C-alpha positions as CSV (number, residue, x, y, z in Angstrom):
1,X,0.0,0.0,0.0
2,X,2.8,2.4,0.9
3,X,4.6,1.6,-2.4
4,X,1.3,2.4,-4.3
5,X,1.0,5.6,-2.3
6,X,4.6,6.6,-3.1
7,X,4.1,5.9,-6.9
8,X,0.9,7.8,-6.9
9,X,2.5,10.9,-5.3
10,X,5.4,10.7,-7.9
11,X,2.9,10.5,-10.8
12,X,1.0,13.5,-9.4
13,X,4.1,15.6,-9.1
14,X,5.3,14.5,-12.5
15,X,2.0,15.4,-14.2
16,X,1.9,18.8,-12.4
17,X,5.5,19.5,-13.6
18,X,4.6,18.6,-17.2
19,X,1.7,21.1,-17.0
20,X,3.8,23.8,-15.5
21,X,6.7,23.3,-18.0
22,X,4.2,23.3,-20.9
23,X,2.7,26.6,-19.6
24,X,6.3,28.0,-19.3
25,X,7.4,27.0,-22.8
26,X,4.5,28.2,-24.7
27,X,4.1,31.4,-22.6
28,X,7.7,32.2,-23.5
29,X,6.8,32.1,-27.2
30,X,3.7,34.2,-26.6
31,X,5.7,36.8,-24.7
32,X,8.5,36.8,-27.3
33,X,6.2,37.3,-30.3
34,X,3.7,39.7,-28.6
35,X,1.0,36.9,-28.6
36,X,1.3,36.6,-32.4
37,X,3.5,33.6,-33.1
38,X,4.5,33.0,-36.7
39,X,3.5,29.6,-38.0
40,X,7.0,28.5,-38.8
41,X,8.2,29.2,-35.2
42,X,5.2,27.5,-33.7
43,X,5.6,24.4,-35.8
44,X,9.2,24.0,-35.0
45,X,8.7,24.6,-31.3
46,X,5.9,22.1,-31.2
47,X,8.1,19.5,-32.8
48,X,11.0,20.2,-30.4
49,X,8.8,20.5,-27.3
50,X,9.0,16.7,-26.3
51,X,12.8,16.9,-26.3
52,X,12.6,20.0,-24.1
53,X,10.2,18.3,-21.7
54,X,12.4,15.1,-21.6
55,X,15.6,17.1,-20.9
56,X,14.0,19.2,-18.1
57,X,12.3,16.3,-16.3
58,X,15.5,14.3,-16.5
59,X,17.5,17.1,-15.0
60,X,14.9,17.7,-12.3
61,X,15.2,14.0,-11.3
62,X,19.0,14.2,-11.3
63,X,18.9,17.3,-9.1
64,X,16.6,15.6,-6.5
65,X,13.5,17.7,-7.2
66,X,11.4,14.5,-6.9
67,X,13.0,13.5,-3.6
68,X,12.2,16.6,-1.6
69,X,9.1,16.9,0.6
70,X,7.1,19.8,-0.8
71,X,5.6,20.8,2.6
72,X,9.2,21.4,3.8
73,X,10.4,23.3,0.7
74,X,13.4,25.6,1.6
75,X,16.1,27.7,0.0
76,X,18.1,24.5,-0.6
77,X,15.2,23.2,-2.8
78,X,15.0,26.5,-4.6
79,X,18.7,26.3,-5.4
80,X,18.1,22.9,-6.8
81,X,15.3,24.3,-9.0
82,X,17.6,27.0,-10.3
83,X,20.5,24.7,-10.9
84,X,18.3,22.1,-12.7
85,X,16.6,24.7,-14.9
86,X,19.9,26.4,-15.8
87,X,21.6,23.2,-16.8
88,X,18.5,22.1,-18.7
89,X,18.3,25.4,-20.6
90,X,22.1,25.3,-21.5
91,X,21.7,21.7,-22.7
92,X,18.6,22.6,-24.8
93,X,20.4,25.6,-26.3
94,X,23.5,23.5,-27.1
95,X,21.4,20.8,-28.8
96,X,19.6,23.4,-31.0
97,X,22.8,25.1,-31.8
98,X,24.4,21.8,-32.8
99,X,21.4,20.6,-34.9
100,X,20.2,23.8,-36.6
101,X,22.5,26.7,-35.7
102,X,19.3,28.3,-34.3
103,X,17.7,28.5,-37.8
104,X,13.9,28.8,-37.2
105,X,14.4,29.2,-33.4
106,X,14.3,32.3,-31.3
107,X,17.2,32.6,-28.8
108,X,15.3,34.9,-26.4
109,X,12.5,32.3,-26.1
110,X,14.7,30.0,-24.2
111,X,16.0,32.7,-21.9
112,X,12.4,33.7,-21.1
113,X,11.5,30.0,-20.7
114,X,14.4,29.6,-18.2
115,X,13.0,32.4,-16.0
116,X,9.4,31.2,-16.2
117,X,10.4,27.6,-15.4
118,X,12.1,28.8,-12.2
119,X,9.1,31.0,-11.2
120,X,6.5,28.3,-11.9
121,X,8.3,25.2,-10.6
122,X,9.8,27.0,-7.6
123,X,6.8,29.1,-6.9
124,X,4.4,26.2,-6.8
125,X,6.6,24.3,-4.4
126,X,6.8,27.4,-2.2
127,X,3.0,27.8,-2.3
128,X,2.6,24.2,-1.0
129,X,5.1,24.9,1.8
130,X,3.4,28.2,2.6
131,X,0.0,26.5,2.8
132,X,1.1,23.9,5.3
133,X,3.0,26.5,7.4
134,X,0.1,28.9,7.3
135,X,-2.3,26.3,8.5
136,X,0.0,25.2,11.3
137,X,0.6,28.8,12.4
138,X,-3.2,29.6,12.4
139,X,-3.9,26.5,14.5
140,X,-1.4,27.7,17.2
141,X,-2.3,31.4,16.9
142,X,1.1,32.4,15.3
143,X,2.1,34.4,12.3
144,X,4.1,33.5,9.2
145,X,6.5,35.6,7.1
146,X,8.3,34.8,3.8
147,X,11.6,34.8,5.8
148,X,10.3,31.6,7.6
149,X,10.2,29.9,4.2
150,X,13.7,30.8,3.0
151,X,16.1,29.4,5.5
152,X,19.9,29.8,4.9
153,X,22.1,26.8,4.6
154,X,24.6,26.7,7.4
155,X,27.8,24.6,6.9
156,X,29.0,22.4,9.7
157,X,30.6,24.4,12.5
158,X,33.8,23.4,14.3
159,X,33.1,21.0,17.2
160,X,29.5,20.5,16.1
161,X,28.1,17.1,16.9
162,X,26.6,15.0,14.0
163,X,22.9,14.7,14.9
164,X,20.6,12.0,13.6
165,X,16.9,12.9,13.9
166,X,14.4,10.1,14.3
167,X,11.1,11.3,12.9
168,X,10.9,13.0,9.5
169,X,7.8,14.9,10.3
170,X,6.8,18.4,11.3
171,X,8.6,18.3,14.6
172,X,11.9,17.0,13.0
173,X,11.7,19.7,10.3
174,X,11.2,22.5,12.9
175,X,14.2,21.3,14.9
176,X,16.3,21.1,11.7
177,X,15.4,24.7,10.8
178,X,16.2,26.0,14.2
179,X,19.6,24.2,14.3
180,X,20.4,25.8,11.0
181,X,19.3,29.3,12.0
182,X,21.0,29.3,15.4
183,X,24.8,29.4,15.1
184,X,25.2,28.8,18.8
185,X,23.7,25.3,18.6
186,X,26.6,22.9,18.2
187,X,24.7,20.4,16.1
188,X,25.0,19.4,12.4
189,X,22.1,17.3,11.1
190,X,23.4,14.4,9.0
191,X,20.0,12.7,8.3
192,X,16.6,11.5,9.3
193,X,15.2,8.1,10.1
194,X,11.5,7.4,9.7
195,X,9.5,4.2,9.4
196,X,7.1,5.7,6.9
197,X,8.1,4.1,3.5
198,X,6.7,7.1,1.6
199,X,9.4,9.3,3.1
200,X,12.3,6.9,2.3
201,X,14.9,8.5,0.1
202,X,13.3,11.9,0.3
203,X,15.0,15.1,1.5
204,X,14.0,17.8,4.0
205,X,15.9,21.1,3.3
206,X,18.5,19.0,1.5
207,X,19.0,16.6,4.4
208,X,18.1,13.0,3.4
209,X,15.8,10.5,5.1
210,X,18.5,7.7,5.3
211,X,16.3,4.8,6.2
212,X,14.1,3.1,8.8
213,X,14.6,3.1,12.6
214,X,15.7,-0.5,12.5
215,X,18.6,0.7,10.4
216,X,20.0,2.8,13.2
217,X,23.1,0.7,13.9
218,X,24.3,0.7,10.3
219,X,23.3,4.3,9.5
220,X,25.0,5.5,12.7
221,X,28.3,4.2,11.3
222,X,27.8,5.3,7.7
223,X,26.6,8.8,8.7
224,X,29.1,9.1,11.6
225,X,26.3,10.2,13.9
226,X,27.3,11.2,17.4
227,X,23.9,11.8,19.0
228,X,20.2,10.9,18.3
229,X,17.2,13.1,18.8
230,X,13.8,11.4,19.0
231,X,11.4,13.9,17.4
232,X,8.2,12.0,17.5
233,X,5.8,13.9,19.9
234,X,3.0,11.5,19.0
235,X,5.0,8.3,19.8
236,X,3.3,5.8,22.0
237,X,5.1,3.8,24.7
238,X,6.0,0.8,22.4
239,X,7.6,3.1,19.9
240,X,9.6,5.0,22.5
241,X,10.8,1.9,24.2
242,X,11.9,0.4,20.9
243,X,13.9,3.6,19.9
244,X,15.5,3.9,23.4
245,X,16.5,0.2,23.4
246,X,18.1,0.7,19.9
247,X,20.1,3.7,21.1
248,X,21.2,1.9,24.3
249,X,22.2,-1.2,22.4
250,X,24.6,0.7,20.2
251,X,25.7,3.1,22.9
252,X,24.8,6.4,21.3
253,X,23.6,9.3,23.4
254,X,19.9,10.2,22.9
255,X,17.4,12.9,23.7
256,X,13.8,13.6,22.9
257,X,11.3,16.4,22.6
258,X,8.2,16.4,24.8
259,X,4.9,14.8,23.7
260,X,2.2,17.0,22.5
261,X,0.5,16.9,25.9
262,X,3.5,18.7,27.4
263,X,3.9,21.3,24.7
264,X,1.5,23.9,26.1
265,X,1.6,26.2,23.0
266,X,2.0,23.4,20.6
267,X,5.4,24.8,19.4
268,X,8.4,22.5,19.1
269,X,11.7,24.3,19.6
270,X,15.3,23.4,20.5
271,X,14.6,24.6,24.0
272,X,12.2,21.8,24.5
273,X,14.8,19.1,23.8
274,X,15.5,17.1,27.0
275,X,16.7,13.8,28.2
276,X,14.3,10.9,27.8
277,X,12.2,10.5,30.9
278,X,10.1,7.7,32.3
279,X,6.9,9.4,31.2
280,X,8.1,9.1,27.6
281,X,8.1,5.3,28.0
282,X,4.5,5.4,29.2
283,X,3.5,7.2,26.0
284,X,0.1,8.6,27.1
285,X,-2.1,9.9,24.3
286,X,-2.2,13.7,23.8
287,X,-5.3,15.4,25.2
288,X,-7.6,17.1,22.7
289,X,-9.2,20.1,24.3
290,X,-12.5,21.7,23.4
291,X,-10.8,25.1,23.3
292,X,-13.9,27.0,22.4
293,X,-15.7,25.8,25.5
294,X,-12.7,26.4,27.8
295,X,-12.1,29.8,26.3
296,X,-15.8,30.7,26.8
297,X,-15.3,30.7,30.6
298,X,-11.7,31.7,30.9
299,X,-11.1,34.4,28.3
300,X,-11.2,37.9,29.7
301,X,-12.2,36.5,33.0
302,X,-10.8,36.6,36.5
303,X,-9.4,33.3,37.7
304,X,-8.1,32.3,41.2
305,X,-5.9,29.3,41.7
306,X,-5.1,28.1,45.3
307,X,-1.8,26.3,45.7
308,X,-0.6,28.2,42.7
309,X,3.1,27.4,43.5
310,X,2.6,23.6,43.7
311,X,3.0,21.0,41.0
312,X,-0.6,21.0,39.9
313,X,-1.4,24.6,40.7
314,X,1.5,26.1,38.8
315,X,0.8,24.0,35.7
316,X,-2.9,25.1,35.9
317,X,-1.7,28.7,35.9
318,X,0.4,28.0,32.8
319,X,-2.5,26.3,31.0
320,X,-5.0,29.0,32.0
321,X,-2.8,31.7,30.7
322,X,-3.1,30.2,27.2
323,X,-6.7,31.2,27.2
324,X,-6.0,34.9,27.8
325,X,-7.9,35.7,31.0
326,X,-7.9,39.3,32.2
327,X,-6.4,38.4,35.6
328,X,-4.9,35.4,37.3
329,X,-4.9,35.5,41.1
330,X,-2.0,33.3,42.4
331,X,-2.9,32.2,46.0
332,X,0.0,30.5,47.6
333,X,1.5,30.4,51.1
334,X,5.1,29.4,50.1
335,X,7.0,32.6,49.2
336,X,9.6,31.2,46.8
337,X,7.3,29.1,44.6
338,X,4.8,32.0,44.4
339,X,7.6,34.4,43.3
340,X,8.9,31.9,40.7
341,X,5.5,31.2,39.0
342,X,4.7,34.9,38.9
343,X,8.0,35.7,37.2
344,X,7.5,32.8,34.7
345,X,4.0,33.8,33.8
346,X,4.9,37.5,33.4
347,X,7.7,36.5,31.0
348,X,5.5,34.1,28.9
349,X,2.2,36.1,29.0
350,X,3.0,39.8,29.8
351,X,-0.4,40.9,28.5
352,X,-2.2,39.3,31.5
353,X,-2.6,40.9,34.9
354,X,-1.3,38.9,37.9
355,X,-2.1,39.2,41.5
356,X,0.1,37.1,43.8
357,X,-1.4,36.6,47.2
358,X,1.0,35.3,49.9
359,X,-1.5,33.6,52.2
360,X,-2.9,30.5,53.7
361,X,-6.4,29.2,52.8
362,X,-7.0,28.9,56.6
363,X,-6.7,32.7,56.8
364,X,-10.4,33.4,56.6
365,X,-10.0,37.2,56.6
366,X,-7.4,37.2,53.8
367,X,-9.6,34.9,51.7
368,X,-12.6,37.2,52.1
369,X,-10.6,40.3,51.4
370,X,-9.1,38.7,48.3
371,X,-12.5,37.7,46.9
372,X,-14.1,41.1,47.9
373,X,-11.3,43.1,46.2
374,X,-10.7,41.0,43.1
375,X,-14.0,39.2,42.5
376,X,-12.7,36.0,40.9
377,X,-15.2,34.4,38.5
378,X,-13.6,30.9,38.4
379,X,-11.8,29.2,41.3
380,X,-9.5,26.2,40.9
381,X,-8.8,24.8,44.4
382,X,-5.6,22.8,44.2
383,X,-4.1,23.6,47.6
384,X,-3.8,20.5,49.7
385,X,-1.5,18.3,51.8
386,X,-0.9,15.1,49.9
387,X,2.0,13.2,51.5
388,X,0.4,10.0,52.9
389,X,2.9,8.9,55.5
390,X,3.5,12.4,56.8
391,X,-0.2,13.0,57.4
392,X,-0.6,9.6,59.1
393,X,1.8,11.0,61.7
394,X,0.1,14.4,61.9
395,X,-3.5,13.9,61.0
396,X,-4.5,17.3,62.4
397,X,-2.7,19.0,59.6
398,X,-4.8,17.1,57.0
399,X,-7.9,18.2,58.8
400,X,-6.9,21.8,59.0
401,X,-5.6,22.2,55.4
402,X,-7.6,19.7,53.4
403,X,-11.0,20.0,55.2
404,X,-11.2,23.3,57.1
405,X,-9.2,25.1,54.4
406,X,-11.5,23.8,51.6
407,X,-14.6,24.8,53.6
408,X,-13.3,28.4,53.8
409,X,-12.5,28.6,50.1
410,X,-16.0,27.2,49.4
411,X,-17.6,29.8,51.7
412,X,-15.8,32.7,50.1
413,X,-16.6,31.5,46.6
414,X,-20.3,31.3,47.5
415,X,-20.4,34.6,49.4
416,X,-18.8,36.5,46.6
417,X,-20.7,34.7,43.8
418,X,-17.9,33.0,41.9
419,X,-19.4,31.4,38.8
420,X,-17.5,28.1,39.1
421,X,-15.6,26.2,41.7
422,X,-13.4,23.3,40.6
423,X,-12.0,21.1,43.4
424,X,-8.9,19.0,42.6
425,X,-9.3,15.7,44.3
426,X,-7.5,12.3,44.3
427,X,-8.1,8.6,43.8
428,X,-7.0,8.1,47.4
429,X,-10.4,9.6,48.4
430,X,-12.0,6.3,47.1
431,X,-12.5,3.8,50.0
432,X,-9.7,5.7,51.9
433,X,-7.2,3.7,54.0
434,X,-5.3,6.8,55.1
435,X,-5.8,10.2,56.6
436,X,-5.0,12.1,53.4
437,X,-7.6,10.2,51.4
438,X,-10.2,10.5,54.1
439,X,-9.7,14.2,54.4
440,X,-10.0,14.6,50.6
441,X,-13.2,12.5,50.6
442,X,-14.8,14.8,53.3
443,X,-13.7,17.8,51.2
444,X,-15.4,16.2,48.2
445,X,-18.6,15.7,50.2
446,X,-18.5,19.4,51.3
447,X,-18.3,20.4,47.6
448,X,-21.2,18.1,46.7
449,X,-23.4,19.4,49.5
450,X,-23.3,22.9,48.0
451,X,-25.8,22.1,45.3
452,X,-29.3,23.2,46.2
453,X,-28.1,25.8,48.7
454,X,-30.5,28.7,48.1
455,X,-27.9,31.4,48.8
456,X,-25.3,30.1,46.4
457,X,-25.1,30.8,42.7
458,X,-21.8,29.1,42.2
459,X,-21.5,25.9,40.2
460,X,-19.4,23.4,42.2
461,X,-17.6,20.5,40.6
462,X,-14.9,17.9,41.5
463,X,-12.1,16.5,39.4
464,X,-10.6,13.2,40.6
465,X,-7.5,11.6,39.3
466,X,-4.4,9.5,40.5
467,X,-0.7,10.2,40.7
468,X,1.1,12.5,38.3
469,X,4.6,12.2,37.0
470,X,7.1,14.6,38.4
471,X,5.0,16.1,41.2
472,X,6.6,17.0,44.5
473,X,6.8,14.0,46.7
474,X,6.1,11.4,43.9
475,X,8.0,8.2,43.7
476,X,9.9,9.0,40.5
477,X,12.1,11.8,42.0
478,X,12.8,9.4,45.0
479,X,13.9,6.6,42.6
480,X,16.1,9.0,40.6
481,X,17.9,10.2,43.7
482,X,18.4,6.7,44.9
483,X,19.8,5.7,41.5
484,X,22.1,8.7,41.5
485,X,23.5,7.6,44.9
486,X,24.2,4.1,43.6
487,X,21.1,2.5,45.2
488,X,19.4,0.6,46.6
489,X,16.1,1.6,45.1
490,X,13.4,1.0,47.7
491,X,10.0,-0.4,46.6
492,X,7.3,-0.8,49.2
493,X,5.8,-4.0,47.8
494,X,6.4,-6.1,44.6
495,X,2.7,-6.0,43.7
496,X,1.9,-2.4,44.5
497,X,0.3,-0.5,41.5
498,X,-0.7,3.1,40.9
499,X,-2.5,5.2,38.3
500,X,-0.3,7.8,36.6
501,X,-0.7,10.7,34.2
502,X,1.5,13.7,33.3
503,X,1.0,17.0,35.1
504,X,0.1,18.9,31.8
505,X,-2.4,16.2,30.9
506,X,-4.1,16.4,34.3
507,X,-4.3,20.2,34.2
508,X,-5.7,20.2,30.7
509,X,-8.4,17.8,31.7
510,X,-9.2,19.9,34.8
511,X,-9.8,22.9,32.5
512,X,-11.9,20.7,30.2
513,X,-14.0,19.4,33.1
514,X,-14.5,22.9,34.3
515,X,-16.1,23.8,31.0
516,X,-18.5,20.8,31.1
517,X,-19.8,21.0,34.7
518,X,-23.2,22.1,35.6
519,X,-22.7,21.5,39.3
520,X,-22.4,18.7,41.8
521,X,-20.5,16.3,39.4
522,X,-17.4,14.3,40.1
523,X,-15.4,14.2,37.0
524,X,-13.1,11.2,36.6
525,X,-10.1,11.4,34.4
526,X,-9.1,8.4,32.3
527,X,-6.0,7.2,34.0
528,X,-5.6,4.2,31.7
529,X,-4.1,1.0,33.1
530,X,-2.5,1.0,36.5
531,X,1.3,0.7,36.6
532,X,3.3,-1.6,38.8
533,X,5.8,0.4,40.9
534,X,8.2,-2.5,40.7
535,X,8.2,-2.3,36.9
536,X,8.7,1.5,37.1
537,X,11.8,1.0,39.3
538,X,13.3,-1.5,36.8
539,X,12.6,0.8,33.8
540,X,14.1,3.9,35.6
541,X,17.3,1.9,36.4
542,X,17.6,0.8,32.8
543,X,16.9,4.3,31.5
544,X,19.8,5.5,33.7
545,X,22.1,3.1,32.0
546,X,22.3,0.4,34.7
547,X,21.0,-3.1,35.1
548,X,18.5,-3.8,37.9
549,X,19.8,-6.1,40.7
550,X,23.2,-6.1,39.1
551,X,24.4,-2.5,39.1
552,X,21.6,-1.1,41.3
553,X,19.8,-3.3,43.9
554,X,16.0,-3.2,44.5
555,X,14.8,-3.6,48.0
556,X,11.2,-4.3,49.1
557,X,10.6,-2.5,52.4
558,X,6.8,-3.1,53.0
559,X,3.8,-0.8,52.8
560,X,4.2,2.5,54.6
561,X,1.5,3.8,57.1
562,X,-1.8,4.4,55.2
563,X,-0.7,2.8,51.9
564,X,-2.6,0.1,50.1
565,X,-1.6,-2.1,47.3
566,X,-4.1,-0.9,44.7
567,X,-5.7,2.5,44.2
568,X,-9.2,2.8,42.9
569,X,-11.0,5.5,41.0
570,X,-14.6,4.9,41.9
571,X,-16.5,3.7,45.0
572,X,-18.7,0.6,44.6
573,X,-22.1,1.8,43.6
574,X,-21.1,5.1,42.1
575,X,-22.7,5.3,38.7
576,X,-20.4,6.2,35.8
577,X,-21.9,8.3,33.0
578,X,-19.9,9.0,29.8
579,X,-19.3,12.5,28.6
580,X,-18.7,13.8,25.0
581,X,-15.0,13.9,25.9
582,X,-13.5,10.4,25.6
583,X,-10.9,10.9,28.4
584,X,-13.5,12.2,31.0
585,X,-16.2,10.3,32.8
586,X,-18.7,11.8,35.3
587,X,-20.0,10.4,38.5
588,X,-23.3,11.9,39.5
589,X,-23.0,13.3,43.0
590,X,-25.0,11.8,45.8
591,X,-26.9,13.8,48.3
592,X,-25.5,14.2,51.8
593,X,-26.7,15.6,55.1
594,X,-25.0,18.9,55.3
595,X,-26.0,19.6,58.9
596,X,-24.6,16.3,60.1
597,X,-21.4,16.8,57.9
598,X,-20.8,20.3,59.4
599,X,-21.3,18.9,62.9
600,X,-18.6,16.3,62.3
601,X,-16.3,18.8,60.7
602,X,-16.7,21.1,63.7
603,X,-15.7,18.1,65.9
604,X,-12.7,17.4,63.7
605,X,-11.6,21.0,63.9
606,X,-11.7,20.8,67.7
607,X,-9.7,17.5,67.7
608,X,-7.2,19.0,65.3
609,X,-6.7,22.0,67.6
610,X,-5.9,19.5,70.4
611,X,-3.8,17.4,68.1
612,X,-5.9,14.4,69.0
613,X,-5.0,11.8,66.3
614,X,-7.0,8.9,67.7
615,X,-10.1,11.2,68.1
616,X,-9.7,12.4,64.5
617,X,-9.6,8.8,63.2
618,X,-12.7,7.9,65.2
619,X,-14.6,10.9,63.9
620,X,-13.5,10.1,60.3
621,X,-14.7,6.5,60.7
622,X,-18.1,7.8,61.9
623,X,-18.4,10.2,59.0
624,X,-17.1,7.9,56.3
625,X,-18.5,4.3,56.2
626,X,-15.9,3.4,53.6
627,X,-12.9,4.6,55.6
628,X,-10.7,1.6,56.4
629,X,-7.9,2.8,58.7
630,X,-4.9,0.7,59.5
631,X,-4.7,-1.0,62.8
632,X,-4.7,1.9,65.3
633,X,-7.2,0.4,67.7
634,X,-10.3,1.4,65.8
635,X,-10.1,-0.6,62.6
636,X,-7.9,-2.6,60.4
637,X,-6.4,-1.9,57.0
638,X,-7.9,-3.9,54.2
639,X,-6.3,-4.3,50.8
640,X,-8.1,-5.4,47.7
641,X,-7.2,-8.9,46.7
642,X,-6.8,-8.0,43.0
643,X,-5.9,-4.8,41.2
644,X,-8.8,-2.8,39.8
645,X,-9.4,-2.7,36.1
646,X,-9.2,0.4,34.1
647,X,-12.5,2.3,34.4
648,X,-12.5,3.2,30.7
C-alpha cells in the first residue's frame, strides 16, 4: 500500500510539472512574439517540445527535485530548481545550436522560458510549503512571514556534533530549521530516520531520510552520527521503548522532545529538547481540548488558583494563561514558589494581569478580602497536603488544610458569587485507608453538598485523578535520587500499583471538566491502566544506563503507614456516566446531610486543635463508612485482593 501511495505521489508531481513546463514553454513564445506567433516558429517549437520536456524532467530528477518533501520546501530546494533549470536550458540551447544553428528558433524564447520555469516550478513548491506552514501557524495562533520559508544553509561548524533525527515529520523539520538558524547550537544534522516508507529517500531542506529506525546501527556508522534526537511527539510507549533500546544497544547518546501533551503552546523548539524521561516510556495519548468551550469561561475572566506554586497549581496557571484571562490570582503560602511562578507567567504572557497573594487558605480574613477586592469568577482549588505517611503521623494537619481550608474557600466562593468552583481531588479519596484520602473525601462531600443551597449561585464540581509524573513527593524523584546515589532503590511491595498521568495532561483535563460542569458532578479522568511500581523501578534503572539487581539493587521495604496495594478511581455503587470527551467520565453526585457533615467537621476541627490523632480517626470513621484505617485500635487496614481494572 505504501509503495502504491509513493508511486501515486510521484505521478501527481510529474503530471503537475509537465503542465507547468508546458505553460512556461508556450508562454515564453507568446511573450517573445507579442502573442502573435509566426506559423514556422510555432511548428518547429511544437516538434521540439517533447525533447525540451524530456531534458527538463530528467535534470529535475538528477537534481533531486522529486526527492524533496514539498511541505518542507526551503532555500536548498529552490537552489536545486535554479540549478536544474539552468543546466537544462544550457543543454537545450547546445542541442539546438548543434542541430540547426538556431535557424527557425528564437534565442530569447529559451531565456524567457528559463525564467518562467524557475518561477512556476519553484513558486508552486513554495506555495505548498506556505499553505502547510500557514495552516499550522493559524492553529497555534502564530504568524508567518516569507523569511520563515527561505532558511539559509549553514555549513558544519567546528566542534558541532553530528545529529541523527528520528522522525521526518513536522517536529523534526522544525528542529532542523532551528539548528540551521542558530549558530550557537553545536549540532550538524546528518540525516533523518523514519518508518514511513513514503518518506524513504526523500530530503528535507537538503537533508536525506536515510532509512528506517531499525537501520539505526548501520546508519549511525555510515553517517558518523554522534547523537540521536527522537522527534516524534505522538510516539506511544511501544515506539519510545523500541527507539530507546536501539540507542542503548549501540551506545549512542539520545534525547527527545516532549509529547504534544507537554507542549503547552504546541510549538516545538530546540529549547524543548531534554533527556528521555520515564513518562516518555508510558506514551500517554495527547489530550484534545475543546478550546472554544474552555475559552468561553476563561477568556477575559478573573481566575483564582489556590496552591498556585505547587506542581498542579503552577501548571494550571500556565495552562489557564493560554486562554487569555484578564487576571490570574495566584494564591500560595510558600513565598519562593509564588515568586517563581509569577515571574515565569509575566515572562511568557505579559499581557495578562497577575495578583500574587501570599497567604494560607486557613486565613479566613485574607480569603474574604481577596474575593471582595478582586471578584474571581472561576476558582480552581488545588491547595492540599498530599503526603500520605506524613499525614498519618500528623492527622490534624490534614484536617486543617484539606478539610477546614477547603470549607473556607467554598464559603468565600459562595459569598462573593464566583461562577465556578473546581475542586482538585485524588483517587485516594475512594475507600480511603489513610488520613490524606479520608480528608479529601470529606472535602469532596463538602463540595457536593453545596448544590441546592439557596444562597449560592456558584457551580461546584470535583475532578478526581491519580498520581502525576514529576509532582513534588512522587515516587519518581525518589527513585532518581536513589539511583544517582548508587542504590538501593526501595519499593514498598512487589505488587503495588498506581494510576499515573502527566501534570500537563491532568491540568488540561481539569480545565476541560470545568467547561463541562453544571454543578455537583465528580469528573473522573481516564488514568488508563495502573502501573506496577516495581516495573517502574526496573525501567528507571535501565533508563539511567544500569542493570537492575546487578548495578543497582532493588529492596522491598513493605507498605508505609496508610498505603494500600491498589488504588481505585470509583467507589462501589457510584454510577459512571460517559461525557462527550473520551478521556473524561462523570459520577453523578450523591446527596448528603450537610448539617450532620458540618457537625462532624466542627468536631474534627476541635480535635485538630488539640492534636488528638485517635479522636480524628474515630470521627473520620463515623463520618465515612468506607474509611478503612490501618490498625490503630479502631479498625484494620484492608487491601483489595486484586488490582482494579481500568475504568474506561
